[in-house]
C-alpha positions in Angstrom: -6.6 44.2 71.6 -3.2 45.7 71.8 -1.6 42.3 71.5 -3.6 41.5 68.4 -2.7 44.8 66.8 0.9 44.2 67.7 0.7 40.7 66.1 -0.7 42.2 62.9 2.1 44.7 62.8 4.6 41.9 63.4 3.1 39.7 60.6 3.0 42.6 58.1 6.6 43.5 59.0 7.6 39.9 58.5 6.0 39.8 55.0 7.8 43.0 54.1 11.1 42.0 55.5 11.3 38.4 54.4 9.6 38.8 51.0 7.5 36.3 49.0 7.6 32.7 50.0 9.9 33.2 53.0 9.8 31.1 56.2 11.6 31.9 59.4 12.1 29.6 62.4 13.8 30.1 65.7 14.5 27.8 68.6 11.1 26.0 68.4 11.4 22.3 69.2 10.6 20.3 66.0 9.1 23.1 63.9 8.1 22.5 60.3 7.4 25.2 57.7 6.2 24.2 54.3 5.3 26.1 51.1 3.8 24.0 48.4 2.4 25.0 45.0 1.2 22.6 42.4 -0.3 23.3 39.0 -1.4 21.1 36.1 -2.7 23.2 33.2 -3.6 22.4 29.6 -4.5 24.8 26.8 -5.9 23.2 23.6 -7.2 24.7 20.4 -8.2 22.3 17.7 -9.7 23.4 14.4 -10.7 21.3 11.5 -12.2 22.5 8.2 -13.1 20.3 5.3 -14.7 21.4 2.0 -15.6 19.2 -1.0 -17.1 20.5 -4.3 -17.9 18.2 -7.2 -19.3 19.5 -10.5 -20.1 17.2 -13.4 -21.4 18.4 -16.8 -21.8 15.8 -19.5 -24.4 17.6 -21.6 -23.5 18.3 -25.3 -24.9 21.3 -27.3 -26.1 20.3 -30.8 -27.4 22.6 -33.5 -28.1 21.2 -37.0 -29.4 23.1 -40.1 -31.0 25.9 -38.2 -32.1 28.9 -40.3 -31.4 31.6 -37.8 -29.6 32.2 -34.5 -29.0 29.4 -32.1 -28.1 30.0 -28.5 -27.5 27.0 -26.3 -26.1 26.9 -22.8 -25.6 24.2 -20.1 -23.6 24.5 -17.0 -22.8 22.9 -13.6 -21.5 24.7 -10.5 -20.5 23.5 -7.1 -19.1 25.6 -4.3 -18.0 24.4 -0.8 -16.6 26.6 1.8 -15.5 25.5 5.3 -13.9 28.0 7.7 -12.6 28.0 11.3 -11.7 31.2 13.0 -10.4 31.7 16.6 -9.3 34.9 18.1 -9.0 34.3 21.8 -6.7 33.9 24.7 -6.4 30.9 27.0 -4.7 31.4 30.3 -3.9 29.4 33.4 -2.5 31.5 36.2 -1.4 30.5 39.7 0.1 32.8 42.3 1.2 32.2 45.9 2.7 34.6 48.5 3.4 33.3 52.0 5.5 34.7 54.9 5.9 32.3 57.8 7.6 33.0 61.1 8.2 30.8 64.2 9.8 31.8 67.5 10.8 29.0 69.9 10.9 28.4 73.6 10.4 31.3 76.1 11.9 29.3 78.9 8.7 27.5 79.7 9.4 24.5 77.5 7.1 25.7 74.8 7.3 25.9 71.0 7.5 22.2 70.3 5.9 20.5 67.3 4.9 23.8 65.7 4.0 23.5 62.1 3.1 26.1 59.5 2.0 25.2 56.0 0.6 27.0 52.9 -0.6 24.7 50.2 -2.0 25.6 46.8 -3.0 23.3 44.0 -4.6 23.9 40.6 -5.7 21.6 37.8 -7.1 23.7 35.0 -7.8 22.9 31.3 -8.9 25.2 28.5 -10.2 23.6 25.3 -11.6 25.1 22.1 -12.6 22.5 19.4 -14.0 23.7 16.1 -15.0 21.5 13.2 -16.5 22.7 9.9 -17.5 20.3 7.1 -19.0 21.3 3.8 -19.9 19.2 0.7 -21.4 20.5 -2.5 -22.2 18.2 -5.5 -23.6 19.5 -8.8 -24.4 17.2 -11.8 -25.7 18.5 -15.2 -26.1 15.7 -17.8 -28.7 17.4 -19.9 -27.9 18.1 -23.6 -29.2 21.0 -25.7 -30.3 19.9 -29.1 -31.7 22.2 -31.9 -32.3 20.7 -35.3 -33.7 22.1 -38.6 -35.2 25.2 -36.9 -36.0 28.2 -39.0 -35.5 31.0 -36.5 -33.9 31.8 -33.2 -33.4 29.0 -30.7 -32.5 29.8 -27.1 -31.8 26.8 -24.8 -30.3 26.8 -21.3 -29.9 24.2 -18.5 -27.9 24.6 -15.3 -27.2 23.1 -12.0 -25.7 24.8 -8.9 -24.8 23.6 -5.4 -23.4 25.7 -2.6 -22.4 24.5 0.8 -20.9 26.8 3.5 -19.8 25.8 7.0 -18.2 28.4 9.3 -17.0 28.3 12.9 -15.9 31.5 14.6 -14.8 32.0 18.3 -13.6 35.3 19.7 -13.3 34.8 23.4 -11.0 34.3 26.3 -10.8 31.4 28.6 -9.0 31.9 31.9 -8.3 29.9 35.1 -6.8 32.0 37.9 -5.8 31.1 41.4 -4.1 33.4 44.0 -3.2 32.8 47.6 -1.6 35.2 50.1 -0.9 33.9 53.6 1.0 35.5 56.5 1.4 33.1 59.5 3.1 33.9 62.8 3.7 31.7 65.8 5.4 32.5 69.1 6.0 29.9 71.8 3.0 27.9 70.6 3.2 24.4 71.9 1.9 21.9 69.4 0.4 24.8 67.4 -0.4 24.3 63.7 -1.4 26.9 61.2 -2.4 25.9 57.7 -3.8 27.8 54.6 -4.9 25.4 51.8 -6.4 26.3 48.5 -7.4 23.9 45.7 -9.0 24.5 42.3 -10.1 22.2 39.5 -11.5 24.2 36.7 -12.3 23.5 33.0 -13.4 25.7 30.2 -14.6 24.0 27.0 -16.0 25.4 23.8 -17.0 22.9 21.1 -18.5 24.0 17.8 -19.5 21.8 14.9 -21.1 22.9 11.6 -22.0 20.7 8.7 -23.5 21.7 5.4 -24.3 19.5 2.5 -25.9 20.6 -0.8 -26.7 18.4 -3.8 -28.1 19.6 -7.1 -28.8 17.4 -10.1 -30.1 18.5 -13.5 -30.4 15.8 -16.0 -33.1 17.5 -18.2 -32.4 17.9 -21.9 -33.6 20.8 -24.0 -34.8 19.7 -27.5 -36.2 21.8 -30.3 -36.7 20.2 -33.7 -37.7 21.8 -37.1 -39.8 24.6 -35.5 -41.1 27.1 -38.1 -38.7 25.8 -40.7 -39.3 26.2 -44.5 -42.2 28.6 -44.3 -43.5 30.0 -47.6 -44.3 33.6 -48.5 -44.4 36.7 -46.4 -46.6 35.2 -43.8 -44.0 32.7 -42.7 -43.2 33.2 -39.0 -40.1 31.1 -38.6 -40.4 31.8 -34.8 -38.0 31.5 -31.9 -37.7 28.8 -29.3 -36.7 29.5 -25.7 -36.2 26.7 -23.3 -34.7 26.8 -19.8 -34.3 24.3 -16.9 -32.3 24.6 -13.7 -31.6 23.2 -10.3 -30.1 25.0 -7.3 -29.3 23.8 -3.8 -27.8 25.9 -1.0 -26.8 24.8 2.5 -25.3 27.0 5.2 -24.3 26.0 8.7 -22.7 28.5 11.0 -21.5 28.6 14.6 -20.5 31.8 16.3 -19.3 32.4 19.8 -18.0 35.6 21.3 -17.8 35.1 25.0 -15.4 34.8 27.9 -15.2 31.9 30.3 -13.4 32.4 33.6 -12.7 30.5 36.8 -11.2 32.6 39.6 -10.3 31.8 43.1 -8.7 34.1 45.7 -7.6 33.5 49.3 -6.0 35.8 51.8 -5.4 34.6 55.3 -3.5 36.1 58.2 -3.0 33.8 61.2 -1.4 34.6 64.5 -0.7 32.4 67.6 1.0 33.3 70.8 1.4 30.9 73.6 -1.8 28.9 73.0 -1.1 25.3 73.7 -2.6 22.8 71.2 -3.9 25.8 69.2 -4.7 25.1 65.5 -5.8 27.6 62.8 -6.8 26.6 59.3 -8.1 28.5 56.3 -9.3 26.1 53.5 -10.7 26.9 50.2 -11.7 24.5 47.4 -13.4 25.1 44.0 -14.4 22.7 41.2 -15.9 24.7 38.4 -16.6 24.0 34.7 -17.8 26.2 31.9 -19.0 24.5 28.7 -20.4 25.8 25.4 -21.4 23.2 22.8 -22.9 24.3 19.5 -23.8 22.0 16.6 -25.4 23.2 13.3 -26.3 20.9 10.4 -27.8 22.0 7.1 -28.7 19.8 4.1 -30.2 20.9 0.8 -31.1 18.6 -2.1 -32.4 19.8 -5.5 -33.3 17.5 -8.4 -34.5 18.5 -11.9 -35.3 15.6 -14.3 -37.9 17.4 -16.4 -36.7 17.9 -20.1 -37.9 20.8 -22.2 -39.0 19.6 -25.7 -40.3 21.6 -28.6 -41.0 19.6 -31.7 -42.5 20.7 -35.1 -43.9 24.0 -33.7 -44.6 26.9 -36.1 -44.0 29.9 -34.0 -42.5 31.0 -30.7 -42.0 28.4 -27.9 -41.1 29.3 -24.3 -40.5 26.6 -21.8 -38.9 26.8 -18.3 -38.5 24.3 -15.4 -36.5 24.8 -12.2 -35.8 23.3 -8.7 -34.4 25.1 -5.7 -33.6 23.9 -2.1 -32.1 26.1 0.7 -31.2 24.9 4.2 -29.7 27.2 6.8 -28.7 26.2 10.4 -27.0 28.7 12.7 -25.9 28.9 16.3 -25.1 32.2 18.0 -23.7 32.7 21.5 -22.4 36.0 22.9 -22.1 35.6 26.6 -19.8 35.3 29.5 -19.5 32.5 32.0 -17.7 32.9 35.2 -17.1 31.0 38.5 -15.5 33.1 41.2 -14.6 32.3 44.8 -13.1 34.7 47.3 -12.0 34.2 50.9 -10.5 36.6 53.4 -9.7 35.3 56.9 -7.8 36.7 59.9 -7.4 34.4 62.9 -5.7 35.2 66.2 -5.0 33.2 69.3 -3.2 34.5 72.4 -2.8 32.6 75.7 0.2 34.0 77.4 2.6 31.2 78.2 1.8 28.0 76.3 0.4 24.8 77.8 1.6 21.3 77.2 -0.4 18.7 75.3 -2.6 16.6 77.7 -0.8 13.4 76.6 2.5 14.8 77.8 3.4 15.2 81.5 3.3 18.8 82.6 6.6 20.5 83.0 7.4 22.7 85.9 6.7 26.3 85.0 9.8 28.2 85.8 9.8 27.6 89.6 13.1 27.4 91.3 14.0 24.1 92.7 13.6 23.7 96.5 16.7 23.9 98.5 18.0 20.6 99.8 17.7 20.1 103.6 21.0 19.2 105.4 21.6 15.6 106.2 21.6 14.9 110.0 25.0 14.4 111.4 26.0 10.8 112.2 26.3 9.9 115.9 29.5 8.2 116.9 29.3 4.4 117.3 29.8 3.2 120.9 33.1 1.8 121.7 33.4 -1.9 122.1 34.1 -3.1 125.7 35.9 -6.4 126.4 33.9 -9.1 127.9 34.6 -9.8 131.6 36.8 -12.8 132.2 35.4 -15.3 134.7 35.8 -18.9 135.5 32.5 -19.9 134.0 33.4 -18.5 130.7 36.7 -20.5 130.7 35.0 -23.8 131.6 
């Protein structure tokens, strides 16, 4: 327990002394320390608004030989409004803090092939696509005709078309990734420590609103010699009032006020001391997607082809005809979408002096070599004696 606490203190001290993204190595045979951070992020806001308004009025107003007031009116109106509004923030954040330390051989032949690695990767995309399309068409081809009327004549015909498309987004999209790793190795033979974090996150808001309104009024208003030429005090003369109209309204609206967020956090502290073939790994992976897709379509059609005709009437005439069409389509979203992942890991290994890999022959563990035994002294060779001379040897 004391060794573990001491290791924690050493790791924290290394983080404070070496700073962010610092790696230290000492003596260890073949040590490798690596800090890798990779981010691919894309923020896209695309807004498209189209509005078309067409108004056609080909209706003449005609008044001939009327004995009195004549009021004639014909009109055509078309209104198209398309609007895109975005008040939001898109953010892709990535942060990595790593302090790595290695300490080599302690005289036992340890600390070989030690590797420490902290890897972080993020691929994040934020997209807001808004499209609003509005069309309004109004046609009035109805003439107003008053002829030989003895009295007041009131005639009116009109056509109106209104189309409104609106997209509004007030939200925030965010992709955040954070990693903090403190790794410490001492005399660890073939020891490997790794902290890996990966995130692939996408936030998408797609809104489409379409509105179409068409209004056609082709109805004439005709009043001919009504109450004209009356005799005496009893003559009425009378008024004529005629009215025809057409109206179409289409409204399509998309509204989103929400926040989409993908967060990932990892904090790992790893410690090894002497443990042969010891490996520690903290791995975190997230693939998250938040999508809001809204589509609103509204169509309104109004047609008025009924004429108003008053002919040869002695007295007041009141005529009216109308047509109206209204279409409303709306999408509303006020919500928050979030994908969060958090990991906190502390790993510790301690095994005194390290051990060799089983594939490698064991090395002697700090034992003194045995003293060499003295070689035995060589015995002197016997001297050579001459062979005895005798007659047999001579013959």
